[in-house]
C-alpha positions in Angstrom: 6.0 -6.2 17.0 4.1 -9.0 15.3 5.5 -10.3 12.0 3.2 -9.9 9.0 2.1 -13.1 7.2 3.6 -13.2 3.7 0.2 -13.4 2.0 -0.6 -9.8 2.9 0.6 -6.8 0.8 1.6 -4.9 3.8 5.4 -5.0 3.3 8.1 -4.1 5.8 10.1 -1.2 4.4 13.9 -1.6 4.0 15.9 -1.1 7.2 19.3 0.3 7.2 20.7 -3.2 7.4 19.1 -4.0 4.0 20.9 -1.2 2.1 23.8 1.1 2.6 23.2 4.1 4.8 22.8 7.5 3.1 23.4 11.0 4.5 19.6 11.4 4.8 19.4 8.2 6.9 22.0 9.5 9.3 20.2 12.9 9.5 16.8 11.2 10.1 18.3 9.0 12.8 19.8 12.0 14.6 16.7 14.1 14.2 13.8 11.7 14.6 15.3 8.6 16.3 15.4 5.0 15.3 12.7 3.3 13.2 10.1 1.6 15.4 7.7 0.5 12.7 7.8 0.7 8.9 5.0 -0.5 6.6 4.7 -0.1 2.8 1.3 -0.8 1.4 0.4 -1.4 -2.2 -2.8 -2.4 -4.0 -3.4 -6.1 -4.2 -3.2 -7.1 -7.9 -2.9 -10.7 -9.1 -2.1 -9.9 -12.7 1.5 -9.1 -13.6 2.6 -7.1 -16.7 3.4 -10.3 -18.5 0.1 -11.9 -17.6 -1.7 -8.7 -18.7 0.0 -9.0 -22.1 -1.0 -12.6 -22.4 -4.7 -11.8 -21.6 -4.7 -9.0 -24.2 -3.2 -11.4 -26.8 -5.7 -14.1 -26.1 -8.6 -11.7 -26.1 -7.4 -10.2 -29.4 -7.0 -13.7 -31.0 -10.5 -14.8 -29.8 -12.1 -11.6 -31.0 -10.3 -11.8 -34.4 -11.5 -15.4 -34.8 -15.1 -14.5 -33.9 -15.0 -11.4 -36.1 -13.6 -13.3 -39.1 -16.3 -16.0 -38.7 -19.1 -13.5 -38.7 -17.5 -11.6 -41.6 -17.6 -14.8 -43.6 -21.2 -15.4 -42.6 -22.2 -12.0 -43.9 -22.6 -10.1 -40.6 -20.1 -7.4 -41.4 -20.8 -5.1 -38.4 -19.7 -7.7 -35.9 -15.9 -7.4 -36.5 -16.1 -3.7 -35.7 -17.8 -4.4 -32.4 -15.2 -7.1 -31.6 -12.5 -4.5 -32.2 -14.2 -2.0 -29.9 -14.5 -4.7 -27.3 -10.7 -5.5 -27.4 -9.9 -1.7 -27.3 -12.1 -1.2 -24.3 -10.5 -4.2 -22.5 -7.0 -3.0 -23.3 -7.8 0.5 -21.9 -9.3 -1.0 -18.7 -6.4 -3.4 -18.2 -3.8 -0.6 -18.6 -5.7 1.5 -16.1 -5.7 -1.3 -13.7 -1.9 -1.6 -14.1 -1.5 2.1 -13.6 -3.2 1.8 -10.2 -0.3 -0.3 -9.1 1.8 2.8 -8.8 -0.2 3.9 -5.7 1.8 3.4 -2.5 1.1 4.3 1.1 3.9 4.0 3.7 4.0 4.6 7.4 7.3 5.1 9.3 7.2 5.5 13.0 10.3 6.8 14.7 10.8 7.8 18.3 9.9 11.5 17.7 7.7 11.4 14.6 5.3 9.4 12.5 5.7 9.9 8.7 2.8 9.2 6.4 3.7 9.1 2.7 1.2 8.6 -0.1 2.2 8.3 -3.8 -0.6 8.5 -6.4 -0.8 7.0 -9.9 1.0 10.0 -11.4 4.0 9.6 -9.1 3.2 12.6 -6.9 4.1 12.0 -3.3 2.5 13.7 -0.3 4.2 13.4 3.0 2.8 14.3 6.4 4.8 14.2 9.7 2.9 13.8 12.9 3.8 13.6 16.6 3.3 10.1 17.9 2.7 11.3 21.4 -0.7 12.8 20.6 -1.9 10.0 18.3 -4.4 7.3 18.9 -5.4 4.5 16.5 -9.2 4.3 15.9 -10.6 1.2 14.2 -13.9 2.3 12.8 -15.9 -0.8 12.5 -19.6 -0.2 11.8 -22.0 -2.9 10.7 -22.5 -2.8 6.9 -19.6 -0.4 6.4 -15.9 -0.8 5.3 -13.5 -1.1 8.3 -11.3 2.0 8.4 -8.1 2.8 10.4 -7.8 6.3 11.5 -5.0 8.1 13.3 -6.4 10.9 15.4 -5.3 13.3 18.0 -4.4 16.9 18.7 -6.6 18.3 15.9 -5.4 15.7 13.3 -7.4 12.9 11.6 -5.7 10.8 9.0 -7.1 7.6 7.5 -4.4 5.0 6.8 -4.4 1.6 5.1 -6.7 2.7 2.3 -5.2 0.2 -0.1 -5.7 -2.8 2.3 -8.4 -5.3 2.8 -10.4 -5.7 6.0 -8.3 -8.2 7.8 -5.1 -6.4 6.8 -6.5 -3.1 8.2 -7.2 -4.9 11.5 -3.6 -6.2 11.6 -2.3 -2.7 10.7 -4.3 -1.1 13.5 -3.0 -3.7 16.0 0.6 -3.2 14.9 0.3 0.6 15.1 -1.2 0.5 18.6 1.7 -1.7 19.8 4.3 0.5 18.1 2.8 3.7 19.5 2.7 2.2 23.0 6.4 1.2 22.8 7.2 4.7 21.5 5.4 6.4 24.4 6.7 3.9 27.0 10.4 3.3 26.1 12.3 0.5 28.0 15.0 2.0 30.2 15.9 -1.3 31.8 19.5 -0.8 31.0 19.6 2.0 33.7 19.0 -0.6 36.4 22.1 -2.6 35.5 25.0 -2.3 37.9 28.4 -1.3 36.4 31.0 -4.0 36.1 
C-alpha cells in the first residue's frame, strides 16, 4: 500500500494499535477479517473556526467604519446595506463551516468493504459490500470531473466525492491495490518447513 502524502485530506483511519480495542473491534476482526485499507475523507477547508471568527470580526469592523462614514456624510441607507452584507457573509461562512461535518470513510477487510457517509446533520449511512465482486472504475472523460466508482454484481457506488482530482486518482490506485491483495492473499508461510 502506498502512503498518502500529508498535504491530502485522505486520512488513514485509526488502527487498533492507535487506540484500545473494543468489543466491536474484536467482533469485526472475527467476522470480517483484518483491516487491509482504511481511508477517512473530509472536505478541504483552509479556514478554521478561529480564522472564521477573525474574518467575521474584521468584516464587521470594516462595515461599521464604512457605514459610520456614510452616515456622517448624509447617506443614511448605506449603514443598513452594510449590516445586511455582514449578516449574509456570516450566514455563508457558518454554512461553509457546517459542511466540514461531512465525512466519507472506506474500510476494506478480508471479507467486506464498508462505505460510511456522514452528512452535515450527523446522519451516517453505511453500506457493506463484498470485495470479491468489486472493481474500481476511474471515470475520466474530457471536460468532466474525474469520478471513482466501485462497481460489480449489480452495485455501483461513487466514492471520494469530497476529494479533488489528483486525490481521487490516488484513491482509485490504492483501492485497486488493496482489492488485488484481498483477492490474492499471500500464503507464503505454508511453504516454510517446520523447525
